[in-house]
N, C-alpha and C positions, 0 to 999 in steps of 0.2 A: 586656416589653422586646424591642426589635428586636435580633436578633443583629448584632453589630458587630465589625469588624476594623480596628484602627488600624495603618496602614502608614507606612513611611518616605517621605520626599520622593522618594527614588529609585524606590520601588515605584509611587507615584502617577504619576511622570513616565513610567514604563514603560507604564502604561495610556494616558496621554495620547499617547504615541508610536505607539499602535496595536497593542501586544502584549497579548494577553488573560491572560497569566500573571503572578502575583506570587509570588516565591519566599519560603520560610520565613524566610530571613535578613532580609527586608524587612518582616516582620510584627512590629510592636512589642508588640501585645497583641491578644487576641481573646476575645470573650464569645459563644460559640456551641457547638453540638453538631456532631459529625461529619456532614457533608453538608448543613448548614444553608445557606440562601440568606442571605448577610450583607450588611449595608451597609458599604461601604468608605469609611473616613475617614482623614485624616492628622492628625498632631498639631497642625497649624496651620489646617486648613480642612476643611469637610465637603464631600464630593463627592456626585454623583448616581449613583454606580456601585454595582452589585450583583454579587456573585460567589458561586460555590459554594465552601464551605470544606472543606478536607481536614485532618483532624487527624494524618495520617500522612505524606503525600507531601511531598517537597521543594517541589513546586508546591502551595503552601498555598491559593492563591486562583485560581479560573478565572473570568474576567469573563463575566457573563451579559447585563448591560444597562447602558446609560448613562441610562436613564429615571429620573425622580425617584421614581415609584411604579409597581409592576408587579403583575400578577396572574399567578401561575405557570401556571395552566391556559391562559389566553389566550395568554401568551407562547410556551409550548411548542407549542401548536396552530398559531400563526401561523408559527413557525420551521419546523416540520415541513411545513406546507403549501407554504411558499416553497421549501424544499429539493426536495420532490417535484415541484413545478411546474417547477423549473429543469431537472431531468432530462428532463422531457417536451419540452423545447425542443431537445434535443441530437440527436434523430433516431437514437437508439442502435439499431443493427441486431443486437439480442441480446435474450434473455429474462432475462439476469442483469445487474445493475448495482448500483452503490452509490447508495442514496437519501439517506443522511446521512453526511457526512464530518467529524464532530466540529467542532472550532473553525472550520474553513473554512465551515461552515454555521451558525455562531453557536450551536451546540449542543455545548458543550465535552465532549470525551471520550465522545461517543455515536456509535456506528457502526450503521448499518442497511443491510444488503445484501438485495437482492431476487433470488430464484431462482424465476422463474415465479410460481406462486401462493403462494409461501412467503416469509417474511422471516426473516433471521438478525440478531439484535441483540447488540451488545456494549456494556456500560456499564462504562467503564474508570476511573471516579473515584467517590468516595463520594457526590458530589452527584447524579449521574444514576442511580447504582445505587439510591439511596433512592427515586427517582421512577420506577423501572421499571414499577410497576403503572399509573401515570398515563400514561406513554409508551406502554405496551402498549394501553391503552384508546384513546388518540388514534390510534395506527397502525391499529387494527382499524376505527375509524370512517372514517379517511381512505383506506386502501388496500384494505380488505376481504380480507385474506389468508385462506387456508384454515388456516394455522398459523403460529406464530411460535416460533422457537427462540432461547433466550438462550444464546449461545455464549461464556460468561464463563469461559474457561480461559486467556486470555493471562497470562503471568507478570507483566506490568505491574500487574495487580490486587494483587499482593503489596505493591507500594509504597504502595498505598492501604489496606492492612490488610484487604483483601476476600478472601473465599474464591474458589477456582477451581471452577467448576461448569458443567455443561451440562444444560439442562432445557427442556422444552416449556412455554411460558407461555401459549399460546393454541392451541386447536384441536388438530390432529394434524400432525406433520411426519415424513415417511418418512425412512429412513436414507439413501436415495439419491434425488436429484432430477435429472431430465433437463432440461438447458438447451441453448440454442442460442447460438452466437456466429458471426454471419455465416452461412456455409454449413455450418459444423462443429457437430456435436452432442456433448455431453459428458454423462456421468453423474457427478454431484457428490456426494461424501460430506460433508455439511455439519456432521456431528458430529465427524469426525476429520481432515478435510482441513486443509491449512495455511491460515492466516487463517480465512476462513469457508467455505472449500471450493475456490475458484478464485482465481487472481491477477487479479482484475477490473481492477486498475490498469494491466495490460499490454494490455488489449483493443485499444486503438487502435494500439499498437505492433505487435501481431500483424498487423493489416491493413497497416501500413506495410511490415513485413518482406515480406509477400506481394508488394507492389509492386516491391520490389528483387530478389526471389528469382529465380534462374535456375540452370541447370546442376546441379551436384552441391552439395548444401547440408549444413551441419552445425549442429545445434541442441544446444548444450552447456548442462547444467543444465536439462533439458527440463521437469521436474515433470510436469504433466498433458499435455504435448505441445502447448501452445498455439501456439508458433512453428512447430513441425514440421508441425502440421496445416494452418496457414495457408499455409505455403510449398509443401506437397506438390504441389498442382495446378499450380504454376508451375515445378517442378523435375523433373529426370530421376530424382533420388533424394534422400532425406533421411536422414542418420544422426543419431539422437537419443540423447544420453548423459545418464545420471543415476546417482548412487551409491545411490539408494534403491530397494530391491526393489519397494516398493509403487508408487512413481512409474513405474518401468519397466513393471510389469504394467498400470497404469492407461493409460499412453500406448499400449501395444500394443492394449489393448481399444478405445481411442478411434480408433486408426488403422483397425482392423478394422471398427468400427462405421460409419466414414465411407468405407469402401471404398477405403482408400489403401494399395495393395499396395507402393508404392515407399518406404514409411517403414520403416527398420530401427531398432529400439530396442535399445540395449546398456547393460547394467548395468556401471558402471565408475567408478573414481575419476577425475573429469574432469581433474584436474591431471596424473595419470599417463598417461591416455589421450591427451591432447593431445601429450604428449612422445612417446609410442609412435607416434602417427600421423605425427608429423614425422620420426622415425627411419625409418619405413617408406616415406617419400617420398610420402605421400598429399597430394592437393591438392583444394581446394574453391573453388567460384565464389561461394558465399554462406555466411557464418558468423554465427551468433547466439550471444552470450554473455549469459546471464541468471542470474548466480550469486546465492546468498542473501546477506544483508547480512554483509559481512566485518567491518565496524566498527559494533558495536552500542553502543559508548560511545567516549569520546575516548581512553581508554587503549589501545584496540585499533587506532587509526588507522594507526600505523606498520606494524604487521603486515598490515593490510588493504591498504595501498599496495603492499606486496611481492606480495600475492596477486593484486591487480588487474593489476599489471605483468606478472607471470608468465603469466597466462592470455591476456592480450592480445598479449604478445610471441609466444607459441606460435601463436595464431590468425593473426597477421599473416604468420608464416612458412608456415602451411598455406594461406593465401589466394593464389589465382592473381592475377597482374597484371590489373588491371581489375575485380577482384572486390570485393564489398561485405562489410564487417564492421559488424554492428549490435551494439553492446556496451552493457551496462547496469550501473548501480550503484543499489541501493536503500538504501545506507548514507547516512543524513542527515549523519553526521559527516564524510563525504567529499563536499564540496560540488562544484558543477559545475566551478569553476576548478581545483580540485585534481585532479579526475578527468581533465580535459583535459590537465593537466600529466603525469599518469601515462601517459596514452595517447601523448603526445608522446615521453616517455622510452622507452616500449616500442617505438615505431616506430624511434627512433634506435638502440636496442640490436639490433633486428632488421635494421637496415641497409636499411630500406625507406622509401619516400616515400608518404605518405598525404595525401589531401585530406579536409577536413571537408565532408560533404555536407548534413547536417541535424542539428539539436539538437532532441530531443524530451523529453517528460516523462510523468508519469502521465496517465491518461485524464481527460477533462474532467469526469467525474462524481466525480473526486477533486480538487476545486479547491484552488488555492493562494492563501493570503492574502498580499498584497504585503508587509506589514510583519511577517509571521510566517514566518521562514525555515524553521522546523520543519515547515511544511506542504508544503515542496518537498523531497521525499526521493528520488524516482525520476528518475534521469538516463538517457537513452537516446540514444546518440551513433551516428550513421551515418557511416562512413568508407569511402573508396574507395582501394584500393591502386593507385597511379599506375604 
């Protein structure tokens, strides 16, 4: 018997509108095992849709195909080939990039990042996790990596009833991998670093920041120093801040590695340090704010808004007239319109006038699906203090 999920009319309409998820509340009945590829039907009509089934997550079905009949190996190979080929068209000036970005590459909940000759894979749902051996085989054939690391420790796997684990699934993968982004080189810890080691989604925004950078610069929430390193050659000095001891040590090492003597790295609570810098009368020509996600769910949006307003208000007071503020939010639950409202409120409270110079987003190797707002999570706004 073909595994089958019967969904409500609302669930079917959601797929028809271009969204690949059907929530558990819209699944009327299911005859399938965890991670099965199931036929999606309604109580009134049979569809030509296939989806991965999760027995644990509130996202019960993740659409895989609208075709009437599919072969899993052929479909996965074609999707991987297409995703990899797309990255080849982008002219990425780096040795690290995202090869597969989940739903946006029609490979739901699958992440594949490339670091030079190595791949880091994340399988974030029961469907792709069950197919990890096949995906590994296909990636070896298509990319020929020296090694593949399954970095399956994100907490989101708990929602799928999956274990959190990190293991080498092909070849050998060193603890640290040297990568290049533009002119800067990094040493990446792919086993313990945030995400899969680097914030690859900010790569193009690092380059944009370098284009705006001048004078004295501040990089708050620096992590591995991506913005600081990109701006250093354009600035007299760069002050990089982070509360993480590991991040501070890493950024210092990267600055030294790249011969950037004008980068000062300071371990500090960024909220407190921005306030102290203001009290001390410090001024900067260029400021970058790239905080972690303040709103990881809807319940935390109000608190996140307060946090975003606070750091942007302080930054605008620290910014010289004519200076540039590049400010980011990676909280999906704070959408672009709300983020702009927060920035406007911060400017009003700081009693300064700002102009909107540019609206940016995640790098192009992290594509956004037009009808899937969840795939647009990183907002990067460039402001000028008039």
